[in-house]
N, C-alpha and C positions, 0 to 999 in steps of 0.2 A: 442529395437524396430527394426522392419524390415529395416527401412531406415538406421539406424546406422550400422546394419549388412551388408546391401548392400554397404554402403560407405566403410566399412572395407574391404569387399571382393574386391570392386573396387580399393581401395588403394593398396591392395596386388597385384592385377592384373597389376596396373600401375607400381608398383615397379618392378614386374617381367619383364614387357615389357621394362622398362627403363634400367634395368640391361643388358638385352640382346641387346638392341639398343646401349647402351654405349660400351659394349664389341665389338659389330660389328663396330661401328664408330672408336673406337681406333685401331682395327685391320686394318681397311681401311686406317687410318692415317699412321700407320707404313708401310703398303704396299706402299702407295703413296710416303712416305719419302724415302724408299729404292729404289723405282723405279726412283725417281728424282736423287738420288745419283748415282745409276748405270748408268742412262742415261747420266748424266754429265760426268762421267768417260769414258763412251763409246764415247761420242762426243769429249772429249779433248784428248783421246788417239791418234787419227790421227795427231793432232797437234804436240804431242811429237815425234811421228815417223817422221813427216815432218821435224822438227828441226834437229833430228838425221840424216836424209837423207841429209839435206842441209849442215850439218857439214861434212858429208862424201864427198859431192860434192866439198866442199872447199879443203879438203885434196887431192882429186884427181887432182883438178886444180893446187894446190900448187906443187904436185909431178911432174906434167907435166912441170910447169915452171922451176923446178929444172933440169929436164931432158933437156930442151932446153938450159939452161945455160951451161951444161956440153957438149952438142953436137953441140954447135954453130960453132965450127971450122970445123966440118965435113959436114955442110949443107950450103946452099946458105944463105948469110947474109940477102938478101932481104926477102926470105921466112921465115927465122927464126924471123926476126923482125916483120913481119905481124902476124905470128902465136902467138908470144909472146904477141902482143897487144890484140889479140882476147882472149887469156887465161886470161890475166890480167883483161880485161873488164868483162869476164864471172865470174871471182872470185869476182869482186866488186858487180856485179849484185846478185850473190848468197848470198854474205854477207849482202846486203841490204834486200833480201828476208828473211834471217835468223832473222834479227832484227825485221822485220814486224811480222814474225811468233811468235817471243818471246813476242812482244807487244800484239798480239792477245790473246796468251795464258794467259798473265798477265791480260788482260781485262776480259776474261772469268772467271779467278780465282777470280778476284775482285768482279765480279757480283755474283758468287756463295757464296762468303763470306758475301756479303751484304744480300743475300736471307736467308742464314742459320743463320747469326749472330755469327758464330763460326770461330775464327781465328786459334785456336790451332791445329785443325785438318789439316790445310793446311800450317803449319809452314815450313816443309821441302821443300814443293814445292815452296813456296815463296822465301825461301833462295836459292834454286837451280836456280830459274828464275833470281834472283838478281845476282848470280854469272855468269850466262850465259850472262846477260846484260852487266855486268862489263867486262867480258872476251871479248865479242864481241866488246865492245867499245875500249878495249886495242888493239884488232886485227885491228880494223878500223884505229886506230892511227898509228899502225906500218906499215900498207899498204898504208897509205896516203902520206908517204914520197916519194920523187922522186927517181926513179930507185931502189925501194926497192927489186924488183924481179931480178935485174941485178947482185946481189951479194949474196954469200952464207950467209952472216951475216943477210941480210934483210929477206931472205927466212927462215933462222933458227929462227929468232924472230917471224915471222908469224907462223911457224910450232909449236913453243912452245905455242903460244896462242891457236892454233887449238887443240893441245893435251889437254890443260886444258878445252877448250870448249867441246871437245868430251867426256871428263870425266863427265862433268856436264850434257851434253845432254843424255849420256847413263844412267844417274841416273833417269831421268824423267820416262821412261817406267817402270823401276824397282819400283819406288815409286807408279806409277799407278797400276802395277800388285799387289804390296803389299796391296794397298788400296782395290782393287777388291777382293783379298783373304779375307781381313778384312771384306768387305761387305758380302762375302759369309758366313763367320763365324757368322757375326751379323744376317744375314738372317736365318741361321740355329738356332741360339740362339733364335731369335724371333719366329721362327716356333715352337720350343719346348715350348717357353713361351705361344704362342698362343694356342697350342694344350692343354697345361695344363690349361690355362685360359678357353678354350672352355669346357673342361671336368668339370672344377670347376663351371662355370656359368651354364652349362647344369644340373649339379647335383643340384645346388641351385635352378634353375628354376623348375626342376621336383619336388624337395622337396616343394617349394612354391606352385606348382600346386596341389600336393597331399594335402598339408595343406589347400589350398583354397577349394578343393573338400570336404575334411573332415569337414571344418567349414560350408560349404554349407549344407552338409547332417545333420550335428549336429544342426545347427541353423534353417534351413528352411525345408529341405526335410523330415527328420525323424519326426519332430513335425507335419508336414502336413500329413504324412503317418499315424501317430498315430490318428490324427483327422479323416482321411478317414476310418480307421479301426473301430474307435468308432462309426462313423456314420452308418457303416454297421451293427454293433451290435444293434444299436437303430432301424435301419430299419428292422432287423430280429425280433423285438418284445421285445428285452431285455431293457425295459425302466428303469430298475434299474442300468444300466451300466453308469459309469461316466468316462469321458475322463481326463487323467492325462498326461500332457506334461512337459518335462524338458526344459522349455524355458520361455522367458520373452517377454514383448512387445505385439504387435498385435496378435501374434499366441496364447499367453496365454489368451489374452482377448477373442479371437475367441473360444478357448476351453471352457472358463468359460461361454461365452454366449450360446454355444451349450449345456453345462451341465444344465444351467438354463432353456433353452428351453425344454430339455428332462425332467427335473423335473416337469415343468408346464404341459407338455404333459402327463406325468405319472399321475399327479394329475387329469387331465381331464379324462384320461382313467379309473382311479379308480372310479371317479364319474359316468362315463358312465356305468361301470360294475355294480356299485351299483344300478343305475337306471334300468339297464337291468335286474338285479336279481329281483328287485321289480316288473318290468313289466312282467318278466317270471312267477313270483309267481302269479301275478294277472291274467295272461293269463291262467295259470293252473287252478286257481280257477274258472274263467269264463268257461273254457272248461269242468271242472267237472260239473258245473251248467248246461251247455248246454247238456252234456251227460245225466245228471239226468233228465232234462226236456224232452229230446227226449225219454228217457226210460219211463217216466211217460206218455208221449203222446202215446207211443206205447201200454202201459198197458191200457190207457183209450180207445184207438182204439179197442184193443182186447176185453176189458171188454164189450164195447157196442155190439160187435159182438157175444160174447158167452153168453150174458144175456139170450137170448132166449133158448140157449141150457141148461142153468142152470134151467130155468123155467120148462122145460119138465120133468127132473127127480124130481123136487120139486112137480109137479102135480101128478106124479106117486106115490111119497112118501105120499102125503096128501090123495090121493084116496085110496091107499092100507091101510093106517092107519084108514081112516073113515070106510072102509069096514070091517076091522078087529075089530074095536070098535063096529060096529053094530052087528056083529056076536057074539061077547062076550056078548053084552046086551041081545040078543035073547036067548042065552044059559042060562043066569042068570034067565030070566023070565020063561023059560021052565024047569028050574032046571035040565038041562042036561050038561054033560061035554063038554068042548071046543074041537073042532076038531084039534088035534095036527098037523096033516099033513097040514091042511088049514092054521093054524097059522104060521107054519114054512115057508110055501111058501111065504106068504106076508111079513113076517119079513125079509126073505132073499132078497125079492125084495126091501124093504125099505133100507136094508143095502147096497145093490149094488148101488142103485141110490145115496145114501148119499156119498159113497166112490167116485162115479163119480164126484159129485159136489166138493168134497174135492180135488180131483186131479186137476180139472180145476182151482180152486182157488189157489192151491199150485204153479201151473205153472205160473199163473199171478203174484203171490208174488215173485217167484224166479227171475222174470224179473225186478220187481220194487225194489227188495232188494238191498241196497247199501253195497256190500261186500268189504272186503279188497283187494286192487289190488296187488295180489301176484301171480306169475306164479307157477302153480302146474301141475303135470302130470294129464291129463284129457282125458277121453274117449270121443273123439269128435263125435263118431258115435251116442252115446246116446243123446248128445246135438242136433244133426241134427234131429234125430227121434222125440224127444220131441217137438222141435220148429215146425216141420212140422205138427205134430198132433195138436198142439195148434192153428196154423193158420187155419187148416182145420176145426176147431170147429166153425168158423164163417160161418154164413148162406150165406154171399155174395160170399163165396168161395166154397160152397157145390157142385156146378155144374162143378168145375174145377178140373183137375186131376194133381196129383203129382207122379212122379216116382223116387224112391230112389235107386241108384246103390251104395251101401255101403258095405264095409267089415264088418265082425262080430264085430271086436274090433280093435281100433287104438288109441293109446295114444299120445297126443301132450302136451308139456309144455306150457300152456297158462293161461290167466286170464279167468276163466270160465264165469264170469258174462259178461265181455266185448264180448267174443266170442258168447255168447247167443244173445247179442244185434246185432252183425254183421249178424249172420245167420237169425235172425228174420227180420232185415231190408231187406236183399237180397231176402228172401222168399216172404215177403209182397210186395216188389217192383215187383217181377216176377209175382205174382198172379194178381196184379193190372194192369199189362201191357198186360194181355191176355183177350180174349173174353170168353164167355160161352163155355164149353167143351174144353177149351184150355189145353195145356200140359206144365207142368213145370218139368224139369229133373234135379235131383241133383246127381252129381257123386263125389266120393272121391277116389283119387289115391295116392298111396304111392311111393315116390321116395327115393333115397339114403339118402338125408339129409333134405328133406322137404316133405310136403303133399300138394296136389293140390285139391282144392274144386271148382267145376264148377256148376254154376246155369245157366241153359239154358231154354228159353221160346220161344214160337212161336207166340208172341204177336205183339204189334204195331211197334216195332223196333225203331231205332234212326238214325237221319241224322248225318253227320260228325260234324256240328257245335255243336250239342248236346253232342256228344262224347267228344269234346274238353273241355266242361264246366261241365260235368256230376258230377264231384267230388268237384265243388266249393260250398262254403256255400251259402245257401238261393237260390239255383238254382233248379228249378223243371221242369220236362218235362211231368207231368201227364196231360192227356187231360182235366180232370175236373178242373185243376188248384188248386187242393187241396194239402195239405201237407205243411210242414215247409221249405222244401229244405235243411234240415240239416242231414237227414238220411244217404245218401251216403257220405257226407262230414265227418261225425263222423265215419262212417265205414272205410273210407280211413285212417283217423288218427289213429284209433285203430290198423289197420293192420300194418301201418308203425311203431307204437310203439312196436309191436311184432317182428319187424325185417323182416316183409314180404312185399308183394306187391299185389296190386289188379289192374286188367285191365278190360276194357269194350270193347266189340266188337259188331258190328251190320252191316248187309248188307244194311240197309236203311229202309225206311218206310214199315211196314207190313212184314218184313223179320225176326222178332224176335231179341232177344238180348242175349248176353252171358257175364256173369261176372266170371272171373277166379281169385281165391284167392290162393296165395301160402304162406304157413307158415313154418318156420323152425321147425324141430323136437324138438329142445331143445334150 
């Protein structure tokens, strides 16, 4: 669990901080201890020198007393007695000060022992101070006698005590210096130890830190990064991707939840894809039905227009056949041979008009026929010519003019039946948009990788709102309100299926319109 991992990381961090803090506190403790020891030695060192100085003063005073004793005969007795009294008083005063200094030193030493709780470190100093105290007491005893300084024996006894006292007092600075040197060595040893400890603890700390970072990346960051990368794969559309993390707890549960969510999403997408496929198939079927319906509507529209044209050749055929039958009957009654030239003339007329009717019906059937939708190289010039002729067969378009600017031959890989419907729709739309004696111009241009077919008329024209909706299903802009509104929509779809494009242009009302169709060559 993330909580346990977090607690483990926090424990390692606390351990790291504790180790560093402990090492730092111990180093501070050693530093303070050494500082207190050195400070005590520094403070007590003047006392040792003061005691040594007082002993020296006693020796000087004792030497002067001995000198007065030997030179008493050569100086005034009155002066010698006064000076002797002063020296003796000074000696007593210095001896008293020596005792006080010794007591103060002893008090400081006792306080230090009480603070540190260690007696062995100060054993020599305690012994030396005890010897100084005993020797000072012996000296005080020897000088407390009357007239001790008036004889060589008294002075010699005092001098003997002073020599012992000097020996002991000279030992104190030596002991202090030795202890200071010992402190110096201890400090150096502690410095080395602290340096080694610092290196050790820093090494341990860095190791623990790297270990903590490693655990964090292994337990938290790497699994999270794996989940993020997996999410990106899923976001990119790879719904079959599953996240696999080498972890436990909440992160594993998160990965499992995301995998479950991805699986459900994949199932929904598959269902949507299946539904989309069914809808696409239905749309294709409905589109085919619409195209077929529009095609049949166009055939019906053309059939109604060319019915009169078919009646004309049929009347010629029936009249010629009746005339030829009457001529044959007359020849039979008169027992004369049939006029071959006359018969050939009317038979040729019957044949031509019959072929004319056949051609018209074939053109209509070619539009209504449901051929296989397969792209084949097709001479588009022939399709344009045939469709223009078929539209011109209608009596409503007899008074309107069409101009074809076409090359002799130009092949394009298309669905012939669908392209016929496109050209028929655009021609019919252009003729219906013009008045009597109007002009429709059809141009075919060849480019490097495409052909451009332009239908231009000088008819009613279109406003901008009509241009925006001209290719929408069931939208019509004819003045009579006739038509299904599917012709241009189906034309647009057919052109797009061929990989081409169609555009409509118009300057406005009564300024004509232009439709430009661009088809790829292959």
